[in-house]
Wavefront OBJ file of the C-alpha trace (Angstrom):
o trace
v -23.064 -5.537 0.669
v -25.562 -3.985 -1.731
v -24.726 -1.973 -4.852
v -26.556 0.967 -3.265
v -24.560 0.775 -0.009
v -22.761 3.977 1.005
v -19.023 3.276 0.924
v -16.475 5.812 2.153
v -12.993 5.404 0.666
v -10.458 7.438 2.622
v -7.453 8.367 0.493
v -9.299 8.176 -2.827
v -6.757 10.289 -4.714
v -3.773 8.066 -3.928
v -2.597 5.090 -5.945
v -4.467 2.585 -3.765
v -7.612 4.600 -3.097
v -8.101 5.570 -6.745
v -7.735 1.940 -7.826
v -10.350 0.901 -5.251
v -12.749 3.614 -6.435
v -12.300 2.529 -10.060
v -12.848 -1.145 -9.169
v -15.987 -0.416 -7.176
v -17.460 1.752 -9.936
v -16.690 -0.898 -12.558
v -18.566 -3.433 -10.433
v -21.750 -1.408 -9.997
v -21.109 0.509 -6.770
v -22.165 4.091 -7.391
v -22.909 5.421 -3.904
v -19.284 6.225 -3.070
v -18.175 8.859 -0.562
v -14.881 10.728 -0.908
v -13.196 13.839 0.457
v -9.884 15.398 -0.561
v -7.243 16.403 1.979
v -8.236 20.023 1.338
v -11.829 19.196 2.248
v -11.020 16.991 5.245
v -7.834 16.804 7.307
v -7.814 13.202 8.504
v -5.461 14.176 11.351
v -8.253 16.325 12.855
v -10.349 14.050 15.099
v -13.297 16.430 15.424
v -13.507 17.068 11.693
v -13.327 13.367 10.879
v -16.046 12.473 13.369
v -18.310 15.231 12.026
v -17.762 14.057 8.462
v -18.617 10.420 9.254
v -21.612 11.528 11.311
v -22.977 13.580 8.416
v -22.198 11.127 5.611
v -23.402 7.992 7.452
v -21.450 5.387 5.450
v -22.382 1.705 5.607
v -18.771 0.675 4.975
v -15.409 2.419 5.480
v -12.224 1.570 3.557
v -9.036 3.151 4.927
v -6.548 3.608 2.089
v -5.269 6.961 3.365
v -1.697 7.010 4.707
v 1.639 8.768 4.523
v 3.803 6.369 2.524
v 7.336 6.225 1.156
v 10.488 4.173 0.750
v 13.575 3.667 2.920
v 14.904 7.200 2.386
v 11.622 8.884 3.300
v 11.141 6.675 6.385
v 14.655 7.472 7.575
v 14.380 11.227 7.029
v 10.832 11.780 8.302
v 10.266 9.338 11.203
v 8.025 11.765 13.127
v 5.675 12.349 10.194
v 5.490 8.663 9.316
v 4.595 7.741 12.883
v 2.391 10.661 13.920
v 0.450 11.240 10.692
v -0.379 7.577 10.208
v -1.386 7.141 13.856
v -3.724 10.127 13.663
v -5.250 9.192 10.305
v -6.106 5.615 11.245
v -7.125 6.297 14.845
v -9.484 9.116 13.860
v -11.122 7.111 11.092
v -11.496 3.918 13.122
v -12.851 5.792 16.154
v -15.279 7.829 14.047
v -16.539 4.689 12.305
v -17.148 2.970 15.642
v -18.678 6.053 17.300
v -21.126 6.400 14.421
v -22.054 2.700 14.465
v -20.364 1.677 11.223
v -20.255 -2.101 11.536
v -17.939 -2.920 8.618
v -14.479 -1.515 7.847
v -11.334 -2.503 5.950
v -8.007 -1.118 7.167
v -5.100 -1.350 4.727
v -1.641 -1.886 6.154
v 1.689 -3.184 4.888
v 3.922 -6.251 4.985
v 6.475 -4.216 6.993
v 4.399 -4.935 10.128
v 6.118 -8.319 10.412
v 9.437 -8.834 12.256
v 12.637 -8.366 10.265
v 13.776 -11.931 10.858
v 10.413 -13.677 10.835
v 10.302 -17.055 9.046
v 9.419 -16.939 5.346
v 6.798 -16.799 3.996
v 5.222 -14.324 6.429
v 2.154 -15.735 8.152
v -0.392 -13.510 9.884
v 0.402 -15.109 13.244
v 4.006 -13.810 13.095
v 2.825 -10.322 14.052
v 4.662 -9.015 17.167
v 6.943 -12.037 17.461
v 10.227 -10.128 17.017
v 11.988 -6.798 16.305
v 11.016 -4.751 13.252
v 13.216 -3.614 10.378
v 14.715 -0.307 11.692
v 14.501 1.535 8.360
v 10.691 1.496 8.297
v 9.805 0.878 11.938
v 7.927 4.182 12.276
v 5.438 3.307 9.567
v 5.219 -0.301 10.778
v 4.444 0.690 14.383
v 1.653 2.971 13.190
v 0.138 0.214 11.058
v 0.403 -2.340 13.861
v -1.494 0.089 16.083
v -4.253 0.321 13.465
v -4.537 -3.472 13.391
v -4.811 -3.593 17.173
v -7.434 -0.824 17.231
v -9.560 -2.883 14.850
v -9.017 -6.077 16.825
v -9.908 -4.348 20.095
v -13.216 -3.107 18.666
v -13.976 -6.535 17.203
v -13.320 -8.188 20.548
v -15.071 -5.672 22.767
v -17.929 -4.462 20.573
v -18.417 -7.158 17.944
v -17.391 -4.982 15.009
v -16.390 -6.499 11.666
v -13.179 -4.517 11.103
v -10.745 -6.383 8.828
v -7.071 -5.477 8.444
v -5.793 -6.329 4.970
v -1.985 -6.397 4.690
v -0.706 -6.033 1.119
v 2.829 -6.748 0.032
v 4.834 -4.102 -1.899
v 2.430 -2.299 -4.227
v 2.972 -0.649 -7.586
v 0.925 0.559 -10.527
v -0.640 3.623 -12.165
v -0.620 6.819 -10.037
v 2.379 5.588 -8.048
v 4.806 8.064 -6.507
v 7.825 8.526 -8.802
v 9.642 11.133 -6.702
v 13.157 9.783 -6.151
v 13.358 11.060 -2.552
v 10.130 9.509 -1.299
v 9.184 6.690 -3.687
v 9.373 2.942 -3.240
v 11.869 0.793 -5.094
v 9.895 -0.148 -8.220
v 8.671 3.310 -9.290
v 12.099 4.743 -8.433
v 13.677 2.204 -10.778
v 11.243 3.068 -13.566
v 12.147 6.734 -13.302
v 15.908 6.140 -13.009
v 16.077 3.811 -15.996
v 13.868 6.092 -18.072
v 15.968 9.177 -17.358
v 19.184 7.233 -17.990
v 17.804 6.009 -21.327
v 16.952 9.590 -22.264
v 20.497 10.576 -21.232
v 22.238 8.408 -23.858
v 21.735 5.214 -21.814
v 23.928 6.451 -18.964
v 24.845 4.300 -15.970
v 22.144 3.733 -13.315
v 23.126 3.653 -9.627
v 20.869 1.636 -7.321
v 20.873 1.250 -3.545
v 22.258 -1.807 -1.766
v 23.582 -5.094 -3.072
v 20.571 -6.187 -5.121
v 20.351 -9.436 -3.124
v 17.235 -8.822 -0.954
v 14.101 -10.502 -2.240
v 10.757 -8.738 -2.569
v 7.219 -9.536 -3.640
v 5.190 -7.068 -5.724
v 1.428 -6.776 -6.123
v -0.224 -4.635 -8.783
v -2.556 -2.090 -7.234
v -5.464 -3.263 -9.408
v -5.076 -6.739 -7.924
v -5.141 -5.200 -4.447
v -8.309 -3.265 -5.308
v -9.916 -6.512 -6.408
v -8.917 -8.150 -3.105
v -10.501 -5.273 -1.158
v -13.794 -5.692 -2.981
v -13.552 -9.466 -2.585
v -13.194 -9.209 1.197
v -15.889 -6.515 1.371
v -18.378 -8.756 -0.406
v -17.805 -11.871 1.711
v -21.145 -12.831 3.193
v -19.934 -14.787 6.195
v -18.189 -13.116 9.115
v -14.559 -14.238 9.047
v -12.961 -16.148 11.895
v -9.899 -13.888 11.607
v -9.463 -10.149 11.189
v -5.924 -9.983 9.757
v -5.395 -11.132 6.165
v -2.334 -10.947 3.892
v -2.716 -9.932 0.251
v 0.011 -10.725 -2.261
v 1.134 -12.984 -5.069
v 3.008 -15.537 -2.970
v 6.022 -15.160 -5.283
v 9.143 -12.994 -4.954
v 12.343 -12.113 -6.796
v 15.633 -10.421 -5.979
v 16.018 -6.656 -6.325
v 18.679 -7.385 -8.962
v 16.168 -9.448 -10.958
v 13.606 -6.683 -10.553
v 16.100 -4.106 -11.831
v 16.873 -6.214 -14.894
v 13.147 -6.616 -15.624
v 12.470 -2.881 -15.315
v 15.562 -2.116 -17.405
v 14.292 -4.381 -20.189
v 10.764 -2.924 -20.117
v 12.082 0.650 -20.233
v 14.625 -0.155 -22.941
v 17.711 1.075 -21.102
v 20.963 -0.305 -22.584
v 23.482 1.076 -20.076
v 25.122 -0.493 -17.035
v 23.851 -0.870 -13.463
v 25.983 0.078 -10.447
v 25.062 -1.205 -6.977
v 25.874 1.222 -4.146
v 26.585 -1.148 -1.256
v 27.157 1.778 1.122
v 23.365 2.180 1.159
v 21.085 -0.122 3.219
v 19.427 -3.214 1.803
v 16.549 -3.273 4.274
v 14.937 -6.576 5.268
v 16.649 -9.555 3.545
v 13.360 -11.057 2.390
v 9.644 -10.244 2.604
v 7.426 -12.903 1.081
v 3.808 -13.074 2.199
v 1.991 -16.274 3.031
v -1.268 -15.757 1.128
v -2.857 -19.111 1.869
v -5.536 -17.478 4.040
v -6.941 -15.237 1.289
v -6.340 -17.916 -1.357
v -8.423 -20.366 0.693
v -11.221 -17.790 0.758
v -11.171 -17.751 -3.050
v -9.004 -14.802 -4.140
v -5.747 -14.924 -6.129
v -3.640 -12.227 -7.800
v -3.988 -12.169 -11.589
v -1.522 -9.607 -12.996
v 1.918 -10.898 -14.031
v 4.824 -8.729 -12.798
v 6.293 -7.936 -16.226
v 2.824 -7.135 -17.583
v 2.209 -4.903 -14.556
v 5.530 -3.067 -14.992
v 4.706 -2.423 -18.667
v 1.307 -1.069 -17.627
v 2.894 1.168 -14.976
v 5.631 2.441 -17.289
v 3.043 3.379 -19.903
v 1.136 5.362 -17.273
v 4.426 7.053 -16.301
v 5.046 8.057 -19.916
v 1.494 9.331 -20.344
v 1.812 11.506 -17.239
v 5.440 12.570 -17.479
v 4.732 16.313 -17.630
v 2.687 16.180 -14.423
v 5.335 14.040 -12.686
v 8.052 16.541 -13.630
v 5.925 19.439 -12.396
v 5.449 17.743 -9.020
v 9.218 17.248 -8.764
v 9.779 20.971 -9.353
v 7.185 21.913 -6.700
v 8.767 19.591 -4.135
l 1 2 3 4 5 6 7 8 9 10 11 12 13 14 15 16 17 18 19 20 21 22 23 24 25 26 27 28 29 30 31 32 33 34 35 36 37 38 39 40 41 42 43 44 45 46 47 48 49 50 51 52 53 54 55 56 57 58 59 60 61 62 63 64 65 66 67 68 69 70 71 72 73 74 75 76 77 78 79 80 81 82 83 84 85 86 87 88 89 90 91 92 93 94 95 96 97 98 99 100 101 102 103 104 105 106 107 108 109 110 111 112 113 114 115 116 117 118 119 120 121 122 123 124 125 126 127 128 129 130 131 132 133 134 135 136 137 138 139 140 141 142 143 144 145 146 147 148 149 150 151 152 153 154 155 156 157 158 159 160 161 162 163 164 165 166 167 168 169 170 171 172 173 174 175 176 177 178 179 180 181 182 183 184 185 186 187 188 189 190 191 192 193 194 195 196 197 198 199 200 201 202 203 204 205 206 207 208 209 210 211 212 213 214 215 216 217 218 219 220 221 222 223 224 225 226 227 228 229 230 231 232 233 234 235 236 237 238 239 240 241 242 243 244 245 246 247 248 249 250 251 252 253 254 255 256 257 258 259 260 261 262 263 264 265 266 267 268 269 270 271 272 273 274 275 276 277 278 279 280 281 282 283 284 285 286 287 288 289 290 291 292 293 294 295 296 297 298 299 300 301 302 303 304 305 306 307 308 309 310 311 312 313 314 315 316 317 318 319 320
């Protein structure tokens, strides 16, 4: 890669895409291509192909996706499957059709089977049933991986699928109906603190274990993989910290950061999801990349962003 290379980041306004844009700019990449959802509907194959044809990127990074937590996946299975299939298929096809040799496709740790051995190695893909609560999103992401692998095998493309663990950080989604567990906790504990430290109710038993990666660490891993000079012998790579904690421990950490002094109630009538999801990150570690941001430090950073943008977050909640 050269600093002058034309790099298209799809999904640049989201938490992941915006972090990638910021990382690239901070490291001297100035020839960046973006388009908002109003300017380009990524579900429209013709429009996507025309855009790639006109812009002629040297590198494509796919950070665009419909994302959400257990509740959103359960309530909107069609949108999570269809929208993500269309977005990734259109972008990958357009990149190939317009002779873009290099691409990074961002997925999720939910692609791995529910009962796969821990930690999750890349070779565990498609070795067992998925977790039902997020299978729609997982199936879409698995399809994206296979599209990239098919083009690598048949046409010699260099399309890498990077699978991050649970992400969090500035510009996260804090809507309680559609957010993931960590930003939802930040909002719940904050609002309870503001409401005389009232009781906070959380889903499940608190026993499942999860791994969390700060979005700025993920952005660094994307640039790291993009800049690798040698063609990799594999096209599926996990990105994470290699460390996890229970949801109960996470809740206690968020509670302390936010300064909530009330009690926590666990609603065991709600699903826990997969018992454990810890990524094996030996592959990317062996290449030379490791996560740097400590979880408590990252939660403090994210909570500060939440506080700084509280008016906008509340306005979005009213609109939705």
